[in-house]
All heavy atoms as an XYZ file, in Angstrom:
906
protein
N      21.750    -16.167     -5.591
C      21.273    -17.217     -4.694
C      19.972    -16.766     -4.042
O      19.835    -15.610     -3.669
C      22.300    -17.496     -3.601
C      23.620    -18.063     -4.089
S      24.743    -18.427     -2.728
C      24.284    -20.095     -2.383
N      19.075    -17.690     -3.901
C      17.811    -17.364     -3.244
C      17.933    -17.608     -1.732
O      18.916    -18.164     -1.250
C      16.658    -18.160     -3.852
C      16.787    -19.656     -3.637
O      17.843    -20.104     -3.158
O      15.818    -20.377     -3.943
N      16.925    -17.181     -1.000
C      16.943    -17.243      0.456
C      17.081    -18.679      0.965
O      17.837    -18.955      1.885
C      15.672    -16.590      1.016
C      15.580    -16.665      2.515
C      16.372    -15.847      3.309
C      14.724    -17.564      3.133
C      16.306    -15.923      4.690
C      14.650    -17.638      4.513
C      15.433    -16.813      5.292
N      16.361    -19.624      0.357
C      16.410    -21.021      0.813
C      17.806    -21.618      0.634
O      18.273    -22.378      1.468
C      15.374    -21.855      0.084
C      13.961    -21.560      0.514
C      12.978    -22.399     -0.284
N      11.637    -21.936     -0.070
C      10.733    -22.623      0.611
N      11.040    -23.787      1.111
N       9.527    -22.133      0.772
N      18.471    -21.276     -0.458
C      19.827    -21.790     -0.696
C      20.802    -21.257      0.351
O      21.650    -21.986      0.865
C      20.314    -21.384     -2.087
O      19.501    -21.940     -3.073
N      20.670    -19.974      0.643
C      21.534    -19.369      1.650
C      21.274    -19.997      3.013
O      22.206    -20.358      3.738
C      21.331    -17.838      1.700
C      22.065    -17.229      2.883
C      21.780    -17.205      0.397
N      20.019    -20.137      3.378
C      19.664    -20.736      4.662
C      20.172    -22.172      4.750
O      20.719    -22.588      5.773
C      18.147    -20.686      4.869
C      17.648    -21.168      6.227
C      18.244    -20.316      7.341
C      16.140    -21.122      6.275
N      20.033    -22.925      3.671
C      20.517    -24.301      3.640
C      22.033    -24.350      3.807
O      22.572    -25.185      4.540
C      20.099    -24.971      2.328
O      20.613    -26.262      2.254
N      22.737    -23.436      3.151
C      24.204    -23.380      3.266
C      24.626    -23.067      4.696
O      25.524    -23.712      5.243
C      24.756    -22.326      2.296
C      26.217    -22.067      2.478
C      27.158    -22.982      2.032
C      26.653    -20.921      3.124
C      28.507    -22.755      2.210
C      27.996    -20.682      3.311
C      28.933    -21.602      2.858
N      23.980    -22.084      5.312
C      24.303    -21.713      6.695
C      24.027    -22.885      7.625
O      24.840    -23.223      8.492
C      23.522    -20.450      7.134
C      23.657    -20.213      8.625
C      23.984    -19.238      6.351
N      22.895    -23.533      7.454
C      22.510    -24.672      8.296
C      23.552    -25.791      8.189
O      23.985    -26.341      9.189
C      21.135    -25.182      7.868
C      20.510    -26.074      8.886
C      20.756    -27.394      9.081
C      19.559    -25.708      9.858
N      20.016    -27.871     10.098
C      19.256    -26.861     10.596
C      18.909    -24.519     10.174
C      18.342    -26.857     11.636
C      17.994    -24.533     11.202
C      17.719    -25.685     11.925
N      23.974    -26.144      6.958
C      24.986    -27.193      6.761
C      26.322    -26.798      7.376
O      26.987    -27.601      8.006
C      25.171    -27.479      5.262
C      24.166    -28.450      4.682
C      24.592    -28.949      3.302
N      25.172    -27.926      2.433
C      24.477    -27.121      1.636
N      23.168    -27.203      1.604
N      25.086    -26.230      0.878
N      26.713    -25.535      7.200
C      27.998    -25.067      7.728
C      28.033    -25.122      9.253
O      29.016    -25.568      9.844
C      28.281    -23.638      7.265
O      28.388    -23.590      5.870
N      26.948    -24.684      9.880
C      26.880    -24.710     11.344
C      26.868    -26.146     11.849
O      27.556    -26.493     12.809
C      25.646    -23.924     11.850
C      25.433    -24.150     13.330
C      25.811    -22.448     11.553
N      26.129    -27.022     11.184
C      26.076    -28.429     11.592
C      27.436    -29.091     11.431
O      27.866    -29.869     12.283
C      25.033    -29.183     10.770
O      23.748    -28.685     11.043
N      28.124    -28.804     10.316
C      29.458    -29.367     10.102
C      30.432    -28.880     11.182
O      31.220    -29.665     11.712
C      30.004    -28.981      8.725
C      29.282    -29.699      7.591
O      28.565    -30.693      7.878
O      29.420    -29.263      6.433
N      30.388    -27.606     11.494
C      31.266    -27.056     12.533
C      30.970    -27.693     13.884
O      31.878    -27.955     14.669
C      31.111    -25.539     12.610
N      29.708    -27.955     14.162
C      29.329    -28.567     15.430
C      29.881    -29.999     15.518
O      30.313    -30.433     16.573
C      27.811    -28.567     15.595
C      27.397    -28.969     16.997
O      27.851    -28.370     17.956
N      26.561    -29.977     17.104
N      29.877    -30.728     14.401
C      30.406    -32.085     14.397
C      31.922    -32.105     14.617
O      32.461    -33.064     15.120
C      30.062    -32.790     13.087
C      28.709    -33.457     13.155
C      28.458    -34.344     11.960
N      27.288    -33.803     11.278
C      27.309    -33.126     10.140
N      28.428    -32.935      9.486
N      26.206    -32.663      9.615
N      32.618    -31.058     14.204
C      34.066    -30.998     14.380
C      34.457    -30.821     15.840
O      35.584    -31.078     16.225
C      34.655    -29.843     13.555
C      34.597    -30.002     12.048
C      35.093    -28.726     11.379
C      35.405    -31.198     11.590
N      33.524    -30.337     16.645
C      33.736    -30.122     18.071
C      34.944    -29.227     18.341
O      35.805    -29.532     19.161
C      33.871    -31.445     18.814
C      32.598    -32.270     18.768
C      32.672    -33.508     19.632
O      33.666    -33.686     20.365
O      31.726    -34.289     19.586
N      35.013    -28.130     17.611
C      36.063    -27.147     17.860
C      35.422    -25.877     18.383
O      34.281    -25.571     18.064
C      36.891    -26.836     16.587
C      35.976    -26.349     15.466
C      37.689    -28.044     16.165
C      36.699    -25.885     14.230
N      36.158    -25.154     19.164
C      35.679    -23.877     19.676
C      34.691    -24.041     20.809
O      34.190    -25.126     21.077
N      34.440    -22.953     21.465
C      33.502    -22.927     22.583
C      32.628    -21.693     22.452
O      33.029    -20.694     21.878
C      34.237    -22.844     23.917
S      35.168    -24.314     24.323
N      31.444    -21.799     23.003
C      30.571    -20.642     23.038
C      30.955    -19.775     24.228
O      31.581    -20.247     25.168
C      29.117    -21.077     23.163
C      28.791    -21.809     24.446
S      27.097    -22.340     24.519
C      26.495    -21.330     25.841
N      30.604    -18.509     24.148
C      30.742    -17.673     25.338
C      29.625    -18.096     26.282
O      28.586    -18.579     25.849
C      30.570    -16.205     24.969
C      31.634    -15.665     24.068
C      31.329    -14.221     23.762
N      29.902    -14.009     23.679
C      29.286    -13.348     22.711
N      29.956    -12.824     21.750
N      27.980    -13.195     22.712
N      29.823    -17.917     27.526
C      28.805    -18.310     28.498
C      27.757    -17.217     28.626
O      27.735    -16.467     29.582
C      29.448    -18.614     29.849
C      30.306    -19.848     29.784
O      30.130    -20.676     28.910
N      31.230    -19.975     30.703
N      26.878    -17.122     27.606
C      25.818    -16.132     27.667
C      24.539    -16.706     27.066
O      24.567    -17.644     26.269
C      26.222    -14.835     26.965
S      26.378    -14.981     25.206
N      23.435    -16.161     27.466
C      22.129    -16.646     27.036
C      21.935    -16.452     25.530
O      21.351    -17.311     24.863
C      21.008    -15.932     27.830
C      19.642    -16.322     27.312
C      21.120    -16.252     29.305
N      22.458    -15.355     24.969
C      22.297    -15.098     23.538
C      22.880    -16.230     22.700
O      22.248    -16.702     21.753
C      22.965    -13.777     23.145
C      22.276    -12.572     23.752
O      21.071    -12.691     24.095
O      22.923    -11.528     23.893
N      24.100    -16.677     23.025
C      24.709    -17.779     22.287
C      23.879    -19.049     22.421
O      23.688    -19.780     21.453
C      26.126    -18.051     22.784
C      27.140    -17.082     22.224
O      26.732    -16.153     21.496
O      28.330    -17.248     22.517
N      23.405    -19.315     23.613
C      22.607    -20.514     23.848
C      21.329    -20.496     23.013
O      20.953    -21.503     22.405
C      22.282    -20.636     25.337
C      21.629    -21.933     25.785
C      22.541    -23.113     25.514
C      21.289    -21.863     27.256
N      20.657    -19.350     22.945
C      19.434    -19.240     22.160
C      19.701    -19.434     20.669
O      18.914    -20.086     19.964
C      18.762    -17.891     22.411
C      18.203    -17.689     23.817
C      17.703    -16.260     23.989
C      17.105    -18.684     24.111
N      20.796    -18.892     20.177
C      21.148    -19.061     18.764
C      21.413    -20.529     18.462
O      20.933    -21.068     17.455
C      22.367    -18.190     18.398
C      21.977    -16.717     18.424
C      22.914    -18.565     17.019
C      23.152    -15.763     18.344
N      22.156    -21.201     19.331
C      22.440    -22.620     19.107
C      21.171    -23.451     19.123
O      21.013    -24.374     18.321
C      23.431    -23.127     20.158
C      24.855    -22.614     20.011
C      25.686    -23.007     21.219
C      25.485    -23.142     18.740
N      20.236    -23.137     20.016
C      18.980    -23.879     20.078
C      18.147    -23.676     18.815
O      17.416    -24.575     18.405
C      18.177    -23.500     21.327
C      18.685    -24.169     22.562
N      18.574    -25.519     22.778
C      19.332    -23.674     23.639
C      19.108    -25.831     23.940
N      19.590    -24.717     24.485
N      18.268    -22.503     18.179
C      17.561    -22.282     16.910
C      18.044    -23.243     15.836
O      17.279    -23.646     14.961
C      17.759    -20.838     16.428
S      16.877    -19.627     17.411
N      19.317    -23.631     15.898
C      19.874    -24.578     14.935
C      19.812    -26.012     15.451
O      20.383    -26.911     14.851
C      21.336    -24.218     14.625
C      21.477    -23.004     13.754
C      21.802    -21.784     14.295
C      21.280    -23.102     12.382
C      21.937    -20.661     13.497
C      21.402    -21.988     11.579
C      21.742    -20.760     12.123
N      19.130    -26.221     16.570
C      18.999    -27.533     17.190
C      20.363    -28.127     17.532
O      20.632    -29.299     17.288
C      18.206    -28.476     16.279
C      17.603    -29.637     17.050
O      17.407    -29.490     18.272
O      17.349    -30.689     16.434
N      21.259    -27.278     18.074
C      22.606    -27.694     18.443
C      22.805    -27.502     19.939
O      22.091    -26.743     20.580
C      23.651    -26.864     17.691
C      23.604    -26.934     16.174
C      24.546    -25.911     15.578
C      23.953    -28.332     15.687
N      23.780    -28.208     20.452
C      24.118    -28.070     21.859
C      25.456    -27.361     21.964
O      26.391    -27.683     21.244
C      24.194    -29.434     22.536
C      22.873    -30.151     22.496
C      22.613    -31.116     21.535
C      21.869    -29.816     23.389
C      21.387    -31.743     21.475
C      20.639    -30.439     23.341
C      20.398    -31.409     22.376
O      19.183    -32.018     22.317
N      25.547    -26.404     22.842
C      26.770    -25.627     22.981
C      27.790    -26.318     23.854
O      27.479    -27.199     24.644
N      29.021    -25.915     23.659
C      30.116    -26.364     24.510
C      30.603    -25.140     25.270
O      31.414    -24.371     24.757
C      31.235    -26.949     23.661
C      30.960    -28.361     23.195
C      32.104    -28.875     22.359
N      32.212    -28.184     21.081
C      31.405    -28.383     20.041
N      30.415    -29.225     20.138
N      31.572    -27.730     18.913
N      30.102    -24.937     26.479
C      30.530    -23.763     27.238
C      32.012    -23.860     27.605
O      32.567    -24.957     27.662
C      29.662    -23.777     28.487
C      28.913    -25.040     28.478
C      29.132    -25.740     27.182
N      32.612    -22.722     27.830
C      34.010    -22.717     28.250
C      34.118    -23.318     29.649
O      33.157    -23.305     30.418
C      34.566    -21.279     28.266
O      33.742    -20.479     29.104
C      34.596    -20.687     26.875
N      35.285    -23.832     29.935
C      35.492    -24.413     31.265
C      35.532    -23.322     32.320
O      35.969    -22.206     32.057
C      36.809    -25.167     31.303
C      36.783    -26.421     30.488
C      38.060    -27.179     30.664
N      37.979    -28.414     29.901
C      38.798    -29.402     30.048
N      39.792    -29.319     30.904
N      38.664    -30.493     29.327
N      35.102    -23.676     33.488
C      35.142    -22.735     34.609
C      36.598    -22.430     34.954
O      37.455    -23.315     34.858
C      34.428    -23.318     35.823
N      36.901    -21.210     35.335
C      38.291    -20.889     35.687
C      38.720    -21.628     36.951
O      37.905    -21.963     37.801
C      38.261    -19.384     35.928
C      36.842    -19.068     36.222
C      36.009    -20.085     35.482
N      39.999    -21.891     37.034
C      40.556    -22.539     38.219
C      40.692    -21.484     39.309
O      41.231    -20.398     39.070
C      41.936    -23.154     37.897
C      42.571    -23.740     39.147
C      41.799    -24.205     36.819
N      40.200    -21.798     40.474
C      40.274    -20.859     41.596
C      41.518    -21.203     42.410
O      41.684    -22.334     42.857
C      39.008    -20.930     42.470
C      37.806    -20.522     41.642
C      39.162    -20.054     43.711
C      36.483    -20.702     42.340
N      42.381    -20.218     42.555
C      43.618    -20.412     43.306
C      43.625    -19.482     44.512
O      43.255    -18.327     44.411
C      44.821    -20.099     42.423
C      44.973    -21.054     41.284
C      46.287    -20.815     40.559
N      46.407    -21.765     39.483
C      46.358    -21.452     38.204
N      46.202    -20.205     37.833
N      46.476    -22.378     37.286
N      44.083    -20.001     45.601
C      44.198    -19.192     46.802
C      45.459    -18.330     46.712
O      46.543    -18.841     46.432
C      44.272    -20.099     48.028
O      44.421    -19.325     49.188
N      45.297    -17.045     46.918
C      46.425    -16.119     46.874
C      46.520    -15.451     48.243
O      45.547    -14.889     48.729
C      46.232    -15.060     45.766
C      47.380    -14.073     45.782
C      46.094    -15.731     44.420
N      47.679    -15.521     48.823
C      47.884    -14.958     50.155
C      48.798    -13.746     50.033
O      49.871    -13.828     49.429
C      48.483    -16.009     51.110
C      47.512    -17.187     51.241
C      48.786    -15.395     52.467
C      48.077    -18.376     51.984
N      48.367    -12.637     50.594
C      49.172    -11.416     50.561
C      50.357    -11.592     51.491
O      50.236    -12.087     52.611
C      48.324    -10.225     50.998
C      49.045     -8.917     50.927
C      49.199     -8.132     49.836
C      49.735     -8.258     51.996
N      49.926     -7.015     50.143
C      50.275     -7.076     51.465
C      49.956     -8.557     53.325
C      51.007     -6.182     52.231
C      50.694     -7.666     54.095
C      51.208     -6.494     53.537
N      51.513    -11.174     51.030
C      52.700    -11.219     51.888
C      53.245     -9.805     52.030
O      53.287     -9.052     51.062
C      53.757    -12.154     51.302
O      54.134    -11.729     50.022
N      53.651     -9.446     53.234
C      54.140     -8.078     53.463
C      55.512     -7.875     52.816
O      56.256     -8.831     52.589
C      54.220     -7.981     54.984
C      54.368     -9.383     55.451
C      53.644    -10.240     54.465
N      55.845     -6.616     52.535
C      57.174     -6.327     51.990
C      58.244     -6.416     53.078
O      57.943     -6.545     54.267
C      57.028     -4.890     51.481
C      55.999     -4.295     52.373
C      55.039     -5.412     52.674
N      59.482     -6.329     52.672
C      60.602     -6.342     53.612
C      60.534     -5.105     54.520
O      59.953     -4.079     54.142
C      61.918     -6.349     52.837
N      61.097     -5.180     55.714
C      61.096     -4.018     56.619
C      61.680     -2.776     55.936
O      62.672     -2.848     55.223
C      61.991     -4.471     57.782
C      61.869     -5.965     57.780
C      61.751     -6.346     56.329
N      60.991     -1.646     56.139
C      61.418     -0.390     55.543
C      60.839     -0.147     54.151
O      61.014      0.925     53.592
N      60.164     -1.122     53.600
C      59.577     -0.987     52.265
C      58.064     -0.775     52.374
O      57.447     -1.093     53.385
C      59.824     -2.243     51.434
C      61.225     -2.350     50.929
C      62.323     -2.740     51.640
C      61.671     -2.065     49.615
N      63.433     -2.718     50.850
C      63.062     -2.308     49.588
C      61.053     -1.627     48.448
C      63.826     -2.133     48.451
C      61.820     -1.459     47.317
C      63.197     -1.704     47.326
N      57.471     -0.255     51.309
C      56.016     -0.123     51.189
C      55.590     -0.890     49.954
O      56.244     -0.833     48.915
C      55.605      1.356     51.050
O      56.012      2.058     52.227
C      54.101      1.498     50.880
N      54.489     -1.620     50.079
C      53.982     -2.418     48.964
C      52.655     -1.826     48.501
O      51.845     -1.390     49.322
C      53.776     -3.861     49.425
C      53.353     -4.816     48.336
C      53.289     -6.233     48.905
C      53.125     -7.249     47.817
N      53.129     -8.620     48.353
N      52.431     -1.801     47.192
C      51.161     -1.326     46.650
C      50.517     -2.451     45.852
O      51.188     -3.161     45.110
C      51.339     -0.049     45.786
C      52.213     -0.312     44.576
C      49.990      0.489     45.345
N      49.227     -2.638     46.074
C      48.433     -3.576     45.288
C      47.394     -2.757     44.532
O      46.701     -1.929     45.124
C      47.739     -4.608     46.179
C      48.726     -5.522     46.860
O      49.069     -5.311     48.009
N      49.192     -6.528     46.141
N      47.298     -2.980     43.217
C      46.357     -2.225     42.385
C      45.434     -3.172     41.641
O      45.739     -4.356     41.457
C      47.103     -1.359     41.353
O      47.856     -2.204     40.481
C      48.005     -0.347     42.025
N      44.309     -2.633     41.217
C      43.373     -3.396     40.395
C      42.554     -2.422     39.565
O      42.324     -1.278     39.963
C      42.442     -4.247     41.264
C      41.667     -5.279     40.458
O      42.114     -5.619     39.338
O      40.614     -5.736     40.930
N      42.137     -2.870     38.404
C      41.275     -2.086     37.540
C      40.302     -3.015     36.850
O      40.608     -4.188     36.611
N      39.131     -2.516     36.527
C      38.116     -3.344     35.877
C      37.174     -2.464     35.066
O      37.054     -1.265     35.324
C      37.323     -4.128     36.919
N      36.521     -3.088     34.085
C      35.513     -2.403     33.278
C      34.293     -3.302     33.179
O      34.418     -4.533     33.146
C      36.057     -2.069     31.895
N      33.116     -2.696     33.137
C      31.868     -3.448     33.106
C      31.669     -4.181     31.791
O      31.138     -5.273     31.754
C      30.706     -2.487     33.361
C      29.552     -3.012     34.175
C      30.020     -3.633     35.468
C      28.558     -1.915     34.446
N      32.074     -3.593     30.686
C      32.012     -4.248     29.387
C      33.236     -3.810     28.609
O      34.135     -3.199     29.157
C      30.717     -3.884     28.662
O      30.620     -2.487     28.497
N      33.290     -4.128     27.330
C      34.493     -3.812     26.562
C      34.191     -2.876     25.418
O      33.794     -3.338     24.354
C      35.090     -5.094     26.006
O      36.227     -5.451     26.656
N      34.376     -1.621     25.483
C      34.687     -0.806     26.662
C      33.410     -0.459     27.420
O      32.307     -0.631     26.907
C      35.310      0.433     26.048
C      34.636      0.591     24.727
C      34.362     -0.821     24.251
N      33.583      0.064     28.600
C      32.438      0.448     29.402
C      32.858      1.194     30.642
O      34.034      1.513     30.833
N      31.888      1.437     31.508
C      32.178      2.109     32.774
C      33.086      1.216     33.602
O      32.949     -0.006     33.600
C      30.886      2.386     33.518
N      34.023      1.835     34.276
C      34.963      1.041     35.056
C      35.539      1.833     36.199
O      35.046      2.909     36.553
N      36.579      1.290     36.762
C      37.235      1.958     37.864
C      38.557      1.290     38.167
O      38.868      0.215     37.647
N      39.332      1.946     38.996
C      40.606      1.372     39.415
C      40.914      1.872     40.814
O      40.309      2.827     41.296
C      41.720      1.723     38.441
S      42.120      3.474     38.342
N      41.839      1.195     41.451
C      42.210      1.597     42.796
C      43.487      0.923     43.226
O      44.023      0.056     42.524
N      43.961      1.336     44.369
C      45.176      0.748     44.910
C      45.267      0.992     46.399
O      44.603      1.873     46.941
N      46.088      0.180     47.041
C      46.292      0.316     48.483
C      47.784      0.144     48.790
O      48.428     -0.747     48.249
C      45.425     -0.689     49.280
C      45.555     -0.466     50.776
C      45.748     -2.125     48.895
C      44.513     -1.192     51.599
N      48.315      1.052     49.626
C      49.715      1.022     50.029
C      49.787      0.488     51.456
O      49.059      0.964     52.333
C      50.314      2.438     50.002
C      50.400      3.036     48.637
C      49.311      3.672     48.065
C      51.588      2.964     47.915
C      49.388      4.234     46.800
C      51.676      3.523     46.648
C      50.576      4.153     46.086
N      50.665     -0.510     51.694
C      50.841     -1.063     53.042
C      52.321     -1.178     53.371
O      53.145     -1.413     52.502
C      50.218     -2.455     53.133
C      48.722     -2.459     52.954
C      48.202     -3.844     53.141
N      46.791     -3.899     52.779
C      46.002     -4.890     53.099
N      46.473     -5.915     53.774
N      44.746     -4.866     52.741
N      52.608     -1.069     54.670
C      53.998     -1.211     55.103
C      54.276     -2.664     55.497
O      53.435     -3.539     55.339
C      54.329     -0.233     56.228
C      53.584     -0.528     57.513
O      52.922     -1.552     57.660
N      53.690      0.388     58.476
N      55.479     -2.892     56.057
C      55.895     -4.259     56.391
C      55.067     -4.894     57.508
O      55.063     -6.112     57.666
C      57.373     -4.289     56.744
S      57.793     -3.275     58.172
N      54.335     -4.079     58.261
C      53.469     -4.612     59.317
C      52.014     -4.670     58.877
O      51.118     -4.855     59.698
C      53.633     -3.774     60.582
C      55.050     -3.956     61.149
C      55.416     -3.180     62.355
N      54.310     -2.764     63.206
C      54.392     -1.766     64.080
N      55.517     -1.101     64.192
N      53.375     -1.440     64.818
N      51.783     -4.495     57.576
C      50.468     -4.569     56.940
C      49.544     -3.406     57.301
O      48.344     -3.476     57.062
C      49.771     -5.903     57.235
N      50.109     -2.328     57.882
C      49.298     -1.145     58.156
C      49.059     -0.394     56.848
O      49.975     -0.220     56.038
C      49.978     -0.210     59.161
C      50.080     -0.771     60.539
C      51.219     -0.546     61.303
C      49.050     -1.506     61.099
C      51.325     -1.054     62.583
C      49.148     -2.023     62.379
C      50.285     -1.805     63.126
N      47.841      0.078     56.656
C      47.511      0.834     55.456
C      48.124      2.223     55.557
O      47.873      2.957     56.510
C      45.975      0.929     55.267
C      45.636      1.830     54.089
C      45.374     -0.450     55.073
N      48.939      2.584     54.600
C      49.587      3.896     54.568
C      48.847      4.863     53.654
O      49.048      6.068     53.729
C      51.036      3.754     54.088
C      51.874      2.816     54.942
C      51.939      3.234     56.375
C      52.982      4.287     56.564
N      53.129      4.730     57.936
N      47.999      4.342     52.761
C      47.230      5.175     51.850
C      46.496      4.317     50.845
O      46.808      3.135     50.678
N      45.502      4.901     50.217
C      44.757      4.176     49.194
C      44.102      5.189     48.252
O      44.036      6.378     48.556
C      43.719      3.255     49.806
S      42.514      4.075     50.856
N      43.639      4.706     47.107
C      42.966      5.568     46.144
C      41.970      4.762     45.320
O      42.111      3.542     45.177
C      43.978      6.258     45.211
C      44.692      5.304     44.283
C      44.174      5.025     43.023
C      45.866      4.692     44.674
C      44.827      4.147     42.178
C      46.528      3.823     43.832
C      46.003      3.548     42.577
N      40.944      5.452     44.830
C      40.000      4.869     43.871
C      39.676      5.938     42.839
O      39.673      7.133     43.139
C      38.680      4.415     44.536
O      38.052      5.533     45.139
C      38.923      3.324     45.564
N      39.414      5.498     41.632
C      39.073      6.411     40.546
C      37.948      5.786     39.730
O      38.048      4.629     39.304
C      40.289      6.664     39.623
C      39.911      7.570     38.467
C      41.446      7.252     40.403
N      36.864      6.523     39.521
C      35.787      6.080     38.629
C      36.169      6.447     37.199
O      36.672      7.542     36.945
C      34.466      6.762     38.989
O      34.041      6.346     40.251
N      35.917      5.551     36.271
C      36.264      5.764     34.873
C      35.019      5.609     34.010
O      34.206      4.720     34.247
C      37.342      4.761     34.440
C      38.615      4.770     35.300
C      39.484      3.581     34.965
C      39.367      6.066     35.086
N      34.879      6.471     33.015
C      33.663      6.475     32.201
C      33.644      5.411     31.108
O      32.751      4.602     31.037
C      33.460      7.854     31.546
C      33.045      8.902     32.561
O      32.415      8.533     33.553
O      33.366     10.074     32.343
N      34.621      5.413     30.245
C      34.551      4.603     29.030
C      35.931      4.007     28.760
O      36.750      4.608     28.074
C      34.118      5.503     27.865
C      33.669      4.753     26.664
N      32.489      4.079     26.612
C      34.268      4.575     25.464
C      32.361      3.521     25.417
N      33.430      3.811     24.706
N      36.220      2.826     29.347
C      37.544      2.223     29.229
C      37.452      0.724     28.975
O      36.426      0.095     29.224
C      38.390      2.431     30.506
C      38.720      3.877     30.731
C      37.710      1.828     31.710
N      38.534      0.167     28.460
C      38.715     -1.277     28.406
C      39.332     -1.703     29.732
O      39.944     -0.893     30.438
C      39.652     -1.660     27.256
C      39.046     -1.474     25.894
C      39.293     -0.323     25.170
C      38.234     -2.450     25.342
C      38.746     -0.147     23.911
C      37.683     -2.276     24.090
C      37.929     -1.134     23.370
N      39.210     -2.966     30.079
C      39.727     -3.454     31.354
C      41.240     -3.234     31.468
O      41.738     -2.818     32.510
C      39.390     -4.926     31.540
N      41.978     -3.504     30.378
C      43.431     -3.339     30.461
C      43.811     -1.875     30.662
O      44.819     -1.576     31.318
C      44.137     -3.938     29.237
C      44.050     -3.110     27.988
C      45.017     -2.163     27.704
C      43.007     -3.296     27.095
C      44.944     -1.409     26.548
C      42.928     -2.543     25.940
C      43.886     -1.597     25.671
N      43.009     -0.933     30.136
C      43.280      0.485     30.365
C      43.083      0.842     31.838
O      43.864      1.612     32.405
C      42.360      1.354     29.508
C      42.653      1.289     28.030
C      41.639      2.058     27.209
O      40.418      1.867     27.426
O      42.075      2.855     26.360
N      42.054      0.265     32.454
C      41.813      0.516     33.878
C      42.968     -0.036     34.717
O      43.420      0.610     35.670
C      40.490     -0.120     34.301
N      43.459     -1.226     34.348
C      44.604     -1.814     35.056
C      45.849     -0.931     34.923
O      46.551     -0.673     35.902
C      44.908     -3.210     34.498
C      43.836     -4.237     34.759
C      43.940     -4.894     36.116
O      44.867     -4.578     36.884
O      43.079     -5.741     36.407
N      46.115     -0.475     33.692
C      47.291      0.373     33.464
C      47.177      1.707     34.186
O      48.165      2.215     34.732
C      47.491      0.605     31.965
C      47.973     -0.592     31.156
C      47.980     -0.245     29.674
C      49.342     -1.038     31.612
N      45.983      2.271     34.197
C      45.783      3.543     34.885
C      46.010      3.381     36.391
O      46.620      4.251     37.031
C      44.383      4.093     34.607
C      44.118      5.492     35.143
C      45.093      6.499     34.544
C      42.693      5.915     34.820
N      45.555      2.266     36.961
C      45.791      2.016     38.388
C      47.282      1.959     38.693
O      47.753      2.567     39.664
C      45.116      0.709     38.819
N      48.029      1.262     37.867
C      49.489      1.186     38.066
C      50.148      2.543     37.910
O      51.029      2.929     38.686
C      50.101      0.185     37.092
N      49.700      3.310     36.919
C      50.262      4.642     36.672
C      49.997      5.576     37.855
O      50.894      6.309     38.299
C      49.664      5.213     35.394
O      50.088      6.522     35.173
N      48.785      5.556     38.372
C      48.447      6.409     39.516
C      49.264      6.002     40.742
O      49.772      6.856     41.481
C      46.926      6.358     39.807
C      46.149      7.011     38.654
C      46.599      7.024     41.126
C      44.653      6.796     38.717
N      49.419      4.696     40.949
C      50.201      4.211     42.099
C      51.654      4.689     41.992
O      52.244      5.114     42.989
C      50.143      2.697     42.160
N      52.198      4.634     40.779
C      53.583      5.102     40.591
C      53.686      6.597     40.877
O      54.632      7.059     41.517
C      54.069      4.775     39.161
C      54.254      3.255     39.034
C      55.362      5.498     38.839
C      54.450      2.770     37.615
N      52.698      7.370     40.420
C      52.699      8.814     40.688
C      52.623      9.119     42.182
O      53.315     10.025     42.678
C      51.553      9.507     39.959
C      51.785      9.637     38.479
O      52.925      9.630     38.022
N      50.718      9.729     37.714
N      51.789      8.377     42.910
C      51.700      8.588     44.356
C      53.004      8.193     45.048
O      53.441      8.850     45.992
C      50.557      7.778     44.970
C      49.226      8.445     44.894
C      48.149      7.803     44.310
C      49.032      9.712     45.419
C      46.908      8.424     44.239
C      47.791     10.341     45.356
C      46.724      9.689     44.760
N      53.598      7.114     44.579
C      54.847      6.632     45.201
C      55.952      7.661     45.013
O      56.776      7.878     45.870
C      55.258      5.297     44.614
């Protein structure tokens, strides 16, 4: 196959996929620029639903730990941390850890693991 045939095939395939209206682009400039090269309009993903979450204290005599972990990219630099509070919401302890090269779920799991070790 020559270059023009391949280009024509790619162009038809992308146009056909666009007409089917399936899938969504990632919300990034690179995807938008690629779509504009094919004279197509992207369908960005829907914005996430924002829900209000209210912290509730544990039962008297108990300690509650909240943890979180995150990574800058997949994988990338990240970190995790946690905070321990009693039934009156007083902070009993906390921790943070910088991580070099992790996926987000690894940072989350490491935060939970560290919290369990401290507990």
